[in-house]
N, C-alpha and C positions, 0 to 999 in steps of 0.2 A: 441564512443557513449556509453552511460550508460543506464541501466534499473534500475529504482527505484521501489521497491515493498514496500508498506507501509500497515501495518495492524493496523487499528485505531478503536476507539469507534465510533459507528454510530452517536452519539450525536455531535461529533466534525466534521463530514464530511462536512457539509455546510460551516463552517468557513474555513476549509482547502481548499476546492474547490474555494471559493471566493478569498482567498489569493493567491493561485496558479494562478488564472486567471489574476493576475497583473504582472506575470513574462512575459516579452516581449520575444516572440520567442518560448514559450512552445508549442510543437507540438500537444499535446492532452493527454487525460487521459482515461484509462479504469477503470471502477468501478464495483466491484462485492460485493454481500452480501455473507459473509462466516461465519462459526462457528468454534470455537476452544477453546483451554484452554492453560494456561501457566504453570509456575512452581508451583503455589499455587493450590492445589487440595483439595477437601473435603475428609473426611474419607470415606473409602469404606466399606460397610457392606456386608458380604458374601451372604445374602439372597436377594440381589437386582438384578434386571435384568441389562443387559449390558447398556441399554439406561439410566437407573437411576445411574449407576456407573460413566459413563463418563459425568461429568458435563461440559457444554460448554456455551460459551457466543456468542451472535451475534456480529460480527465485520464487518467492511467495509475494502475491499482491493483495493488499488489504484495501478495501474501499469502504469508507465510512461517511455517512451524511449526518451532520450534527448541528444543533443550534449554535449560533455564532459564539456564544459564551463558553462553549466546551472545546472549540477548535484548538486554541493554543495549548491547553492542558493535554489534549489527546496527542498533539504533535510532540510535545515534550516527553510524554510517556513512551511513545514509539521510538523516538530518538535515543532515549536513555537505555531502553531495553533491546534495541537492535544493534547498538554500537559494539563492535568487537575491537575496533582500532585498526583493522586491516582493510585492504582495498576491497571494494565490492560490497561494503556494508549496505549500500542502497541509497534511495532518494525518497523524499516525501514531497508531494505536490499538493497545493491547496487551491481549490476552485470555489467560486461563488455559485450557489445553487439558486436558480430563479424560482423554482416551484417543485413540489413533490405531489404526486397523486397516488393515493392508496387505491389499488385496483378493486379490491373487494367492496369497499364502502363508498368510494368516490371522494373521501376526505381530501382536502388540499392543504398545502402549506405545512407549517410546523407540526400540526397534529397528525399529519400523515407519516411522519418519520418514526 
């Protein structure tokens, strides 16, 4: 099993979700509103407060746990639908998932996703 975490622009969220919804067998998606910044930062002035120094942008974070065979397709769909061509389009991270436990039933592994 794999976990996909994607940080994307909120403006692309609807398109990404719609496209992911067409992947047969996709178990589900967790969506969060997050803030952050990347490599490009604005010049820091010494007389600014911490809140003014740390410039950040609103982003959407998707978290998806999928069977191994769905991971590459899901990544491709996210990338194609989140790409605007501008800076700050986001990142996709891929992790190995060792186990999943369904709280309600106690099921474990692939059947728990």
